[in-house]
LODO-532412 format. One line per 8 residues: number of its first residue (from 1); for each residue x, y, z of C-alpha. Coordinates in steps of 0.1 Angstrom, whole numbers. Layout:
N
NUM	X Y Z; ...
end
This chain:
293
1	86 -148 236; 48 -148 226; 28 -178 212; 36 -166 175; 75 -167 180; 69 -199 202; 55 -215 171; 82 -205 149
9	110 -213 173; 93 -246 180; 95 -257 144; 132 -247 144; 138 -268 174; 122 -297 161; 145 -295 130; 175 -290 152
17	167 -322 173; 157 -342 140; 192 -331 124; 210 -341 157; 194 -375 159; 199 -382 122; 235 -372 122; 245 -383 156
25	269 -407 140; 291 -379 128; 298 -366 162; 325 -379 184; 309 -402 210; 327 -391 240; 339 -354 247; 375 -341 246
33	369 -319 278; 384 -315 312; 365 -309 344; 355 -274 346; 356 -267 310; 322 -250 310; 329 -222 334; 353 -201 312
41	329 -205 283; 298 -187 298; 293 -155 317; 300 -153 356; 266 -139 359; 231 -146 347; 225 -122 317; 199 -95 322
49	191 -90 286; 178 -122 265; 198 -132 236; 186 -140 202; 172 -176 196; 197 -180 167; 226 -172 191; 215 -195 217
57	215 -223 191; 249 -214 183; 259 -214 218; 245 -249 222; 269 -262 194; 298 -241 204; 298 -247 244; 274 -275 251
65	278 -301 223; 315 -304 228; 309 -315 265; 280 -339 255; 283 -376 259; 261 -388 232; 241 -418 247; 221 -424 217
73	253 -427 192; 257 -460 175; 291 -460 190; 280 -457 227; 282 -492 242; 283 -482 277; 247 -478 292; 212 -481 281
81	197 -449 265; 161 -441 270; 134 -416 261; 148 -404 227; 122 -419 203; 105 -394 183; 70 -402 200; 87 -398 232
89	102 -365 225; 67 -352 213; 52 -366 246; 78 -345 265; 68 -316 247; 31 -322 256; 39 -329 292; 59 -297 293
97	32 -278 277; 5 -291 302; 30 -284 331; 11 -299 360; 25 -315 390; 9 -347 399; 17 -348 438; -18 -360 443
105	-49 -372 425; -68 -337 430; -38 -319 416; -43 -334 384; -67 -364 380; -55 -374 345; -18 -374 353; -23 -397 383
113	-48 -420 368; -27 -423 334; 4 -433 354; -15 -460 373; -31 -474 343; 0 -475 319; 22 -490 349; -5 -518 351
121	1 -523 315; 38 -526 322; 31 -550 350; 10 -574 328; 35 -572 300; 61 -587 325; 36 -610 339; 35 -596 376
129	12 -613 399; -20 -595 403; -12 -584 439; 13 -560 422; -11 -545 399; -35 -514 408; -64 -528 390; -99 -514 400
137	-95 -521 437; -61 -504 438; -44 -528 462; -12 -526 443; 1 -506 415; 33 -486 406; 48 -452 406; 73 -437 380
145	104 -428 398; 132 -403 385; 162 -427 386; 171 -464 393; 186 -452 426; 154 -435 436; 134 -465 427; 157 -491 444
153	153 -468 477; 116 -463 474; 109 -499 468; 128 -507 499; 111 -481 521; 78 -493 509; 87 -529 519; 102 -517 551
161	69 -499 558; 47 -528 550; 68 -552 571; 66 -529 601; 29 -527 598; 25 -564 595; 47 -572 624; 29 -545 648
169	-4 -563 641; 9 -592 663; 34 -574 685; 18 -541 696; 45 -535 720; 73 -535 696; 86 -500 684; 96 -494 649
177	133 -490 661; 131 -525 675; 115 -540 643; 139 -520 619; 168 -538 636; 155 -571 627; 147 -566 591; 165 -582 563
185	165 -575 526; 174 -603 503; 190 -599 469; 211 -620 446; 247 -624 448; 252 -600 419; 229 -572 427; 228 -537 410
193	252 -515 430; 225 -492 440; 212 -521 464; 238 -517 489; 234 -478 495; 196 -484 496; 199 -510 522; 221 -483 542
201	195 -458 540; 164 -478 548; 182 -493 569; 180 -530 565; 205 -559 567; 214 -571 532; 216 -608 525; 225 -623 492
209	214 -656 477; 231 -675 449; 221 -663 414; 204 -687 389; 224 -689 358; 195 -681 333; 210 -652 316; 242 -653 294
217	264 -625 284; 295 -619 264; 322 -606 280; 362 -606 276; 394 -602 295; 428 -603 285; 442 -623 313; 426 -647 338
225	445 -630 368; 453 -596 364; 429 -568 364; 456 -540 355; 459 -551 320; 422 -549 314; 419 -514 330; 446 -502 308
233	428 -516 278; 396 -499 289; 414 -466 291; 431 -468 258; 398 -476 241; 380 -447 256; 409 -424 251; 407 -430 215
241	373 -416 214; 359 -439 186; 337 -459 208; 330 -456 244; 325 -486 271; 324 -490 309; 335 -519 331; 318 -539 355
249	333 -559 385; 323 -595 390; 336 -611 421; 367 -591 418; 372 -594 383; 375 -563 360; 356 -569 328; 349 -549 298
257	312 -547 291; 300 -542 257; 261 -534 258; 243 -528 226; 214 -507 233; 209 -477 212; 183 -480 185; 207 -464 160
265	231 -494 161; 237 -514 132; 258 -546 123; 284 -523 106; 288 -504 141; 293 -535 159; 321 -546 134; 337 -514 137
273	337 -513 175; 350 -548 175; 378 -541 152; 388 -513 172; 387 -533 203; 411 -561 190; 434 -537 174; 440 -518 206
281	440 -551 225; 467 -565 201; 490 -535 204; 487 -536 243; 495 -573 245; 524 -566 220; 537 -540 241; 535 -560 273
289	551 -590 258; 580 -566 246; 583 -553 281; 586 -587 298; 611 -603 273
end
């Protein structure tokens, strides 16, 4: 592919992506495939001759899209989708075109400095203390991580390193191993699930403190005692493939979580989802009642 064809195919890809986003509501939110479905649909070995671009797009629709969970669908209420706005997609294109790897300032000064300045913007938006910002002196500052798991681990490792250095200033005879064995990481009693594995890798003893009831969310359970019925309800909802939810576990209780995060969600989608949930729940409760009578 030369620059001339790249210009042509690039415009076609932009059209494909725009059509996908505009018509995403028409796609089934969760796929009807079993683990391993893809292997039978693609060659056993990598092709040695290129395919036409048109054929590749056909393969995307025929092979890839049937196995895609559409995170940006207005019927996806499971997790928070990100980086799908049109400006973000254009930014990805520019970033891929420049193609630098910013592992140090010298490897690409603009890459390093833009990250530093923009994360200071984020810190100021959420009112972080100045000590957490890079500023002009570079005492603090943030770094973009690839995943929430990676970010949690890196934050804990950074705190561990700083704690070791601080303790060794007054206790030069203590080894890192002796200090690490005494380190404690504090979190709330409702931490993100990633906190526990991160503490094991760091390693640091994890202590929880009571959370402050400052955030309210809407959650539903069919019964106040049994998790089994709620687990069946979630399975039935997701098996219907009309909407998609995930659960959460709160102090031993299995709860259906309904997260409204996609920018494509409108009130009609929420009403549709709620009607779907209540219909399936009613059928399940009726079936349970008949089985116990």
